[in-house]
Kinemage of the C-alpha trace (Angstrom):
@kinemage 1
@onewidth
@group {chain A} dominant
@subgroup {mainchain}
@vectorlist {calphas} color= white
{ca met a 1} P -23.976 -20.291 -32.763
{ca met a 2} L -20.675 -21.179 -34.448
{ca val a 3} L -21.713 -19.432 -37.671
{ca arg a 4} L -22.809 -16.344 -35.742
{ca ser a 5} L -19.562 -16.271 -33.771
{ca arg a 6} L -17.567 -16.622 -36.991
{ca leu a 7} L -19.499 -13.761 -38.608
{ca cys a 8} L -18.902 -11.531 -35.573
{ca ser a 9} L -15.179 -12.325 -35.749
{ca ile a 10} L -15.077 -11.412 -39.469
{ca val a 11} L -16.910 -8.120 -38.838
{ca gln a 12} L -14.533 -7.232 -35.999
{ca ser a 13} L -11.526 -7.953 -38.227
{ca ile a 14} L -12.920 -5.719 -40.981
{ca val a 15} L -13.589 -2.906 -38.485
{ca ser a 16} L -10.055 -3.295 -37.087
{ca val a 17} L -8.470 -3.080 -40.569
{ca gln a 18} L -10.565 -0.028 -41.435
{ca ala a 19} L -9.526 1.653 -38.186
{ca arg a 20} L -5.820 1.048 -38.885
{ca ile a 21} L -6.139 2.464 -42.412
{ca arg a 22} L -7.930 5.583 -41.164
{ca leu a 23} L -5.398 6.087 -38.384
{ca arg a 24} L -2.500 5.811 -40.836
{ca leu a 25} L -4.192 8.427 -43.020
{ca arg a 26} L -4.245 10.707 -39.964
{ca gly a 27} L -0.497 10.288 -39.552
{ca val a 28} L -0.442 7.680 -36.783
{ca arg a 29} L 2.661 5.550 -37.268
{ca leu a 30} L 1.776 1.880 -36.818
{ca pro a 31} L 3.833 -1.288 -37.223
{ca met a 32} L 3.016 -3.677 -40.051
{ca glu a 33} L 1.644 -6.290 -37.657
{ca ala a 34} L -1.214 -4.861 -35.653
{ca gly a 35} L -3.201 -7.579 -33.943
{ca gly a 36} L -4.674 -7.840 -30.463
{ca trp a 37} L -5.566 -4.170 -29.988
{ca ser a 38} L -8.820 -3.083 -28.421
{ca ile a 39} L -9.139 0.679 -28.984
{ca gly a 40} L -11.232 1.544 -32.039
{ca tyr a 41} L -10.936 4.471 -34.429
{ca asp a 42} L -13.471 6.637 -32.593
{ca asp a 43} L -11.729 5.914 -29.279
{ca ala a 44} L -8.444 7.008 -30.868
{ca leu a 45} L -9.964 10.281 -32.111
{ca leu a 46} L -11.329 10.976 -28.647
{ca leu a 47} L -7.909 10.329 -27.133
{ca glu a 48} L -6.294 12.710 -29.642
{ca arg a 49} L -8.873 15.375 -28.794
{ca glu a 50} L -8.106 15.133 -25.095
{ca leu a 51} L -4.381 15.464 -25.804
{ca asp a 52} L -5.115 18.590 -27.864
{ca arg a 53} L -6.289 20.294 -24.677
{ca phe a 54} L -2.668 20.338 -23.516
{ca ala a 55} L -1.150 21.432 -26.846
{ca gln a 56} L -0.096 24.856 -25.548
{ca arg a 57} L 1.783 23.437 -22.574
{ca thr a 58} L 5.571 23.635 -22.460
{ca arg a 59} L 5.533 20.154 -20.927
{ca ile a 60} L 2.966 17.359 -20.803
{ca ser a 61} L 3.019 14.046 -18.943
{ca val a 62} L 0.914 11.010 -19.912
{ca leu a 63} L 0.467 7.645 -18.205
{ca glu a 64} L -1.350 4.647 -19.650
{ca phe a 65} L -2.167 1.318 -18.050
{ca gly a 66} L -2.179 -1.244 -20.847
{ca ser a 67} L 0.109 -0.837 -23.874
{ca gly a 68} L -1.380 -1.233 -27.362
{ca leu a 69} L -2.878 0.821 -30.163
{ca ser a 70} L -3.351 3.728 -27.762
{ca thr a 71} L 0.435 3.778 -27.281
{ca phe a 72} L 0.967 4.573 -30.960
{ca val a 73} L -1.872 7.110 -31.030
{ca ile a 74} L -0.409 8.978 -28.048
{ca leu a 75} L 3.161 8.786 -29.348
{ca ser a 76} L 2.189 10.088 -32.780
{ca lys a 77} L 0.278 12.974 -31.246
{ca leu a 78} L 3.069 13.922 -28.862
{ca glu a 79} L 5.753 13.712 -31.551
{ca ala a 80} L 3.756 15.698 -34.115
{ca ser a 81} L 1.816 18.293 -32.126
{ca phe a 82} L 3.822 19.285 -29.053
{ca thr a 83} L 6.658 21.763 -29.358
{ca gly a 84} L 7.616 21.392 -25.701
{ca ser a 85} L 8.922 18.335 -23.897
{ca tyr a 86} L 6.833 15.376 -22.869
{ca arg a 87} L 6.915 12.346 -20.632
{ca phe a 88} L 4.940 9.282 -21.659
{ca leu a 89} L 4.965 6.188 -19.448
{ca ser a 90} L 3.196 3.110 -20.837
{ca val a 91} L 2.685 0.431 -18.172
{ca glu a 92} L 2.152 -3.230 -19.062
{ca gly a 93} L 1.712 -6.298 -16.878
{ca asp a 94} L 2.006 -9.086 -19.458
{ca gly a 95} L 5.676 -9.833 -20.144
{ca arg a 96} L 5.138 -11.359 -23.592
{ca trp a 97} L 2.946 -8.474 -24.757
{ca his a 98} L 5.439 -5.982 -23.356
{ca lys a 99} L 8.228 -7.609 -25.386
{ca lys a 100} L 6.107 -7.510 -28.535
{ca met a 101} L 5.249 -3.846 -27.956
{ca arg a 102} L 8.925 -2.932 -27.533
{ca gln a 103} L 9.655 -4.520 -30.902
{ca gln a 104} L 6.720 -2.810 -32.626
{ca val a 105} L 7.448 0.623 -31.150
{ca gly a 106} L 11.055 0.226 -32.274
{ca glu a 107} L 9.881 -0.487 -35.823
{ca ala a 108} L 7.512 2.478 -35.962
{ca tyr a 109} L 9.760 4.901 -34.038
{ca pro a 110} L 13.428 3.959 -34.558
{ca ser a 111} L 14.588 7.293 -33.106
{ca ile a 112} L 12.077 7.841 -30.299
{ca gly a 113} L 13.006 10.522 -27.769
{ca pro a 114} L 13.980 10.011 -24.112
{ca gly a 115} L 10.561 11.108 -22.832
{ca phe a 116} L 8.954 7.753 -23.688
{ca glu a 117} L 9.196 4.620 -21.575
{ca leu a 118} L 7.597 1.180 -21.868
{ca leu a 119} L 7.490 -0.262 -18.367
{ca glu a 120} L 6.772 -3.889 -17.513
{ca val a 121} L 5.641 -4.139 -13.890
{ca gly a 122} L 4.016 -7.562 -13.797
{ca tyr a 123} L 0.865 -8.472 -11.904
{ca val a 124} L 0.224 -8.976 -8.206
{ca cys a 125} L -2.766 -10.465 -6.419
{ca glu a 126} L -4.703 -8.077 -4.182
{ca glu a 127} L -7.926 -9.130 -2.466
{ca gly a 128} L -8.257 -12.047 -4.871
{ca met a 129} L -7.789 -9.837 -7.952
{ca gln a 130} L -4.864 -9.806 -10.346
{ca thr a 131} L -3.745 -6.225 -10.909
{ca phe a 132} L -0.663 -4.147 -11.668
{ca asp a 133} L 2.181 -3.899 -9.197
{ca leu a 134} L 1.503 -0.252 -8.306
{ca thr a 135} L 4.525 -0.087 -6.020
{ca arg a 136} L 6.765 -0.466 -9.077
{ca val a 137} L 4.676 2.115 -10.933
{ca arg a 138} L 5.025 4.668 -8.124
{ca asn a 139} L 8.759 4.024 -7.911
{ca ala a 140} L 9.042 4.716 -11.639
{ca ile a 141} L 7.021 7.913 -11.307
{ca glu a 142} L 9.339 9.209 -8.570
{ca gly a 143} L 6.730 11.545 -7.141
{ca gly a 144} L 5.781 13.197 -10.437
{ca gly a 145} L 2.158 13.611 -11.524
{ca phe a 146} L 0.418 13.234 -14.880
{ca asp a 147} L -1.830 15.457 -16.967
{ca leu a 148} L -3.638 12.567 -18.635
{ca ile a 149} L -4.015 8.960 -17.486
{ca leu a 150} L -5.627 6.230 -19.608
{ca val a 151} L -6.820 3.039 -17.891
{ca asp a 152} L -7.210 0.262 -20.470
{ca ala a 153} L -6.001 -2.759 -18.481
{ca pro a 154} L -5.830 -5.234 -16.834
{ca pro a 155} L -8.567 -7.345 -18.484
{ca asp a 156} L -11.772 -7.306 -16.443
{ca thr a 157} L -11.509 -11.101 -16.216
{ca asn a 158} L -8.831 -10.482 -13.558
{ca gly a 159} L -11.538 -9.322 -11.144
{ca glu a 160} L -14.790 -7.360 -11.164
{ca asp a 161} L -13.358 -4.312 -9.418
{ca val a 162} L -9.812 -4.404 -10.810
{ca arg a 163} L -10.215 -1.299 -12.968
{ca leu a 164} L -12.229 0.442 -10.261
{ca asn a 165} L -9.314 0.076 -7.839
{ca leu a 166} L -6.839 1.097 -10.529
{ca cys a 167} L -8.833 4.260 -11.295
{ca leu a 168} L -8.906 5.143 -7.606
{ca ala a 169} L -5.132 4.701 -7.437
{ca ala a 170} L -4.641 6.694 -10.646
{ca arg a 171} L -6.641 9.584 -9.190
{ca ser a 172} L -3.845 10.330 -6.746
{ca met a 173} L -1.320 10.404 -9.632
{ca leu a 174} L -3.110 13.189 -11.535
{ca asn a 175} L -1.823 16.737 -11.735
{ca pro a 176} L -4.150 19.677 -11.020
{ca lys a 177} L -6.685 19.941 -13.866
{ca gly a 178} L -5.721 16.436 -14.929
{ca val a 179} L -7.866 14.067 -17.004
{ca leu a 180} L -8.551 10.390 -16.299
{ca met a 181} L -9.903 8.205 -19.108
{ca leu a 182} L -11.430 4.752 -18.550
{ca his a 183} L -11.804 2.546 -21.632
{ca asp a 184} L -14.351 -0.231 -22.290
{ca thr a 185} L -17.269 1.322 -20.389
{ca asn a 186} L -19.661 -0.600 -22.654
{ca arg a 187} L -18.733 -3.656 -20.551
{ca ile a 188} L -20.561 -4.152 -17.284
{ca asn a 189} L -17.521 -4.209 -14.950
{ca glu a 190} L -16.038 -1.030 -16.423
{ca leu a 191} L -19.460 0.640 -16.440
{ca asn a 192} L -19.845 -0.198 -12.757
{ca ala a 193} L -16.390 1.246 -12.085
{ca phe a 194} L -17.304 4.438 -13.947
{ca gln a 195} L -20.501 4.889 -11.949
{ca lys a 196} L -18.840 4.181 -8.604
{ca ile a 197} L -16.100 6.808 -8.944
{ca gln a 198} L -18.154 9.597 -10.558
{ca glu a 199} L -18.756 11.293 -7.220
{ca gly a 200} L -15.023 11.653 -6.595
{ca phe a 201} L -14.570 13.990 -9.562
{ca ala a 202} L -15.830 17.477 -10.315
{ca met a 203} L -16.941 16.435 -13.804
{ca ser a 204} L -17.469 13.114 -15.519
{ca gln a 205} L -19.050 11.958 -18.734
{ca arg a 206} L -19.459 8.690 -20.568
{ca ile a 207} L -19.059 8.915 -24.333
{ca glu a 208} L -20.539 6.336 -26.683
{ca thr a 209} L -17.648 5.109 -28.779
{ca gln a 210} L -17.088 1.654 -30.245
{ca lys a 211} L -16.272 0.265 -26.808
{ca gly a 212} L -17.204 3.183 -24.575
{ca met a 213} L -15.012 5.761 -22.857
{ca gly a 214} L -15.440 7.375 -19.468
{ca ile a 215} L -13.771 10.747 -18.877
{ca phe a 216} L -13.136 12.419 -15.519
{ca arg a 217} L -11.764 15.916 -14.982
{ca phe a 218} L -10.488 17.958 -12.067
{ca pro a 219} L -10.851 21.766 -12.109
{ca gly a 220} L -8.178 22.116 -9.430
{ca arg a 221} L -6.287 19.756 -7.171
{ca pro a 222} L -7.595 16.178 -7.118
{ca ala a 223} L -9.110 14.553 -4.057
{ca gly a 224} L -6.551 13.270 -1.613
{ca his a 225} L -4.116 16.158 -2.150
{ca gly a 226} L -3.539 18.775 0.474
């Protein structure tokens, strides 16, 4: 078992290095140190493709729950491909990881524009589950909605339905024709969350990437809006 676990760890490290090299070749600006990230290369390409759908907009707004590799993928795309203005809010609950991300973003983007914000909100316990403090998130949003929301945190170890509840909360933060993306749908808890909220969206699909990605779209105003 130990040998097998070690081999799996080596394979994952090789895949991670390959993904970083391929992303750099695509123009994604990454810091030198790049450990602890979960989104793979194919997930990153899918995220870029979704952002391309908004390329003709004069303004785009993006929200992600869980800072990491996706933060750099989104930033690179927004900086390189959008001629209009953007707002990108990256929400993190882990204080130490948030501090590390601030340092790494500063290294990769020393002159980042005012539309980007790394927000540490901490975790709260709701119904026995550790999740983001959504009150602080909503206060930061100040009533504005988002065109694309990526849910890639908290870890599913914080509770079986933690990402399900976060997706349901994120639904009310979407703009008309907005897109919600749920990462890690190859894991059972995230897969369950994907299946449970499918009926609340006009269109949903699960795409087989390295770790699985669920995508939800609204043709008009999302549920819960008058």
